[in-house]
Each structure stands twice: as C-alpha cells, then as structure tokens.
C-alpha positions in Angstrom: 7.6 30.0 194.1 5.8 29.7 190.9 3.3 26.4 189.9 2.0 25.7 186.8 -1.3 23.4 187.3 -2.1 21.4 184.0 -5.6 20.3 183.5 -7.7 18.5 180.5 -5.8 15.6 179.5 -7.5 12.3 178.7 -8.3 9.2 176.3 -10.1 10.1 173.0 -10.8 8.7 169.8 -9.3 9.4 167.1 -10.5 12.2 164.9 -11.9 13.0 168.8 -10.7 17.0 170.2 -9.2 17.8 173.4 -8.3 20.7 175.4 -5.2 21.3 177.6 -4.6 24.7 180.1 -2.3 25.6 182.2 -2.6 28.3 184.7 0.7 30.0 186.3 0.5 31.1 189.4 2.9 32.6 192.4 5.2 35.5 192.6 4.7 36.6 189.5 5.8 39.9 187.7 5.3 38.8 184.0 4.9 36.0 181.8 6.4 35.7 178.5 6.7 33.3 176.1 4.3 29.9 176.7 4.2 26.6 175.1 3.5 23.1 175.3 5.8 20.0 174.7 5.4 16.4 174.9 7.3 13.3 175.6 6.0 9.6 174.1 7.6 6.5 176.2 11.3 6.0 174.4 11.0 9.4 172.9 12.6 12.7 173.4 10.6 16.3 174.6 9.5 17.7 171.3 7.8 21.2 171.3 4.2 21.0 170.1 3.3 24.7 170.4 4.8 27.8 171.2 3.2 31.5 171.9 4.9 34.9 172.6 3.5 37.1 174.7 2.5 39.3 171.9 0.4 36.4 170.7 2.6 35.4 167.4 2.3 31.2 167.6 4.0 28.7 165.7 3.6 25.1 165.7 5.4 21.7 165.2 4.6 20.4 161.7 3.0 17.1 162.7 0.5 19.4 164.0 0.1 22.5 162.0 -3.6 22.7 161.3 -5.1 20.5 163.9 -3.8 22.1 167.0 -4.2 25.9 167.9 -2.7 27.5 170.8 -3.7 30.4 172.9 -3.2 32.5 175.9 -5.1 34.6 178.6 -2.8 37.0 179.9 -5.3 38.2 182.3 -5.1 34.7 183.9 -1.5 34.1 183.2 -3.2 30.7 181.3 -2.5 29.1 177.9 -4.5 26.9 176.1 -3.9 24.0 173.4 -6.7 23.1 171.2 -6.1 19.6 169.8 -8.7 18.6 166.9 -8.4 15.6 164.7 -6.5 13.9 167.0 -4.2 10.9 165.9 -2.4 8.0 167.8 0.8 9.9 167.0 0.1 12.2 169.6 -0.4 9.9 172.6 2.3 11.3 174.9 2.4 13.3 178.0 1.7 16.6 177.6 3.8 19.8 179.5 3.4 23.7 179.6 5.9 25.9 180.1 6.1 29.6 180.7 8.9 31.9 181.0 8.5 33.4 183.9 10.0 36.7 185.5 9.7 37.5 189.1 11.1 39.7 191.0 14.6 37.8 191.6 15.1 36.8 188.6 13.6 35.1 185.4 13.2 31.0 184.4 11.5 28.7 182.6 8.9 26.8 184.6 7.3 23.5 183.7 4.1 22.1 184.5 3.4 18.7 186.1 2.5 16.7 182.9 -1.0 15.2 181.4 -1.4 11.9 179.9 -3.0 12.3 176.5 -4.4 9.0 175.3 -5.5 9.3 171.2 -6.8 5.3 170.8 -10.7 3.6 169.9 
C-alpha cells in the first residue's frame, strides 16, 4: 500500500515562515504530479500549489510570490516553503501525489497537517 506522510505544520506569527514536507512510500513504480491543498473550517479544499514530474509548478493566486513548491524525486518527497504567512493561510494542509504502481495509478492523500497563523 502507498502512504503519504506529512510533517512541518505548526503555529507561527503573521509574517513568519514554515516548511512542509510530504514523503510517499510503499509499492511505488513512479510518482507523477505532486501538490498541496488546504482546507479551512467551513471552506472547500482548494489547490495551493502543484508540480509536475518535470518540475513545472503553478500556484493559487493567493499564495503566488510567497510560497514555493519543490520536490526531491530520489526521495519521493514534495516540499512547500511558505513565507510571509498571513492569518488567511490558516488551514489543514494536505499533500497529494499521483502514484503509479504495478496494479494501476491513482491519487493518494496525506493525513493533513495543521498550519495556524496567529499573533
């Protein structure tokens, strides 16, 4: 079975920085697209950042210029560097990965990590 394990969430002050990590493990043939979504209470889950296997990235307008997504293909790990954090960034952050196994391919989701931006 494939698992995505997230780490790096926590409480930070407005203007602070945080780095999230998410590592995929299991019976993996290849990892294609990876990304980060977030969901605040009472809100829908929205895409934050996305990165292809070739390293092409795109971002939600609300985080563009502040967040940077990157990946380490050798470690099957995706990162999200978050700078100049705002209270509006408070949410549970979920990583996802499009994983190919010898059986099929599908999207997998991390367990979620809480990011709270507050003074």
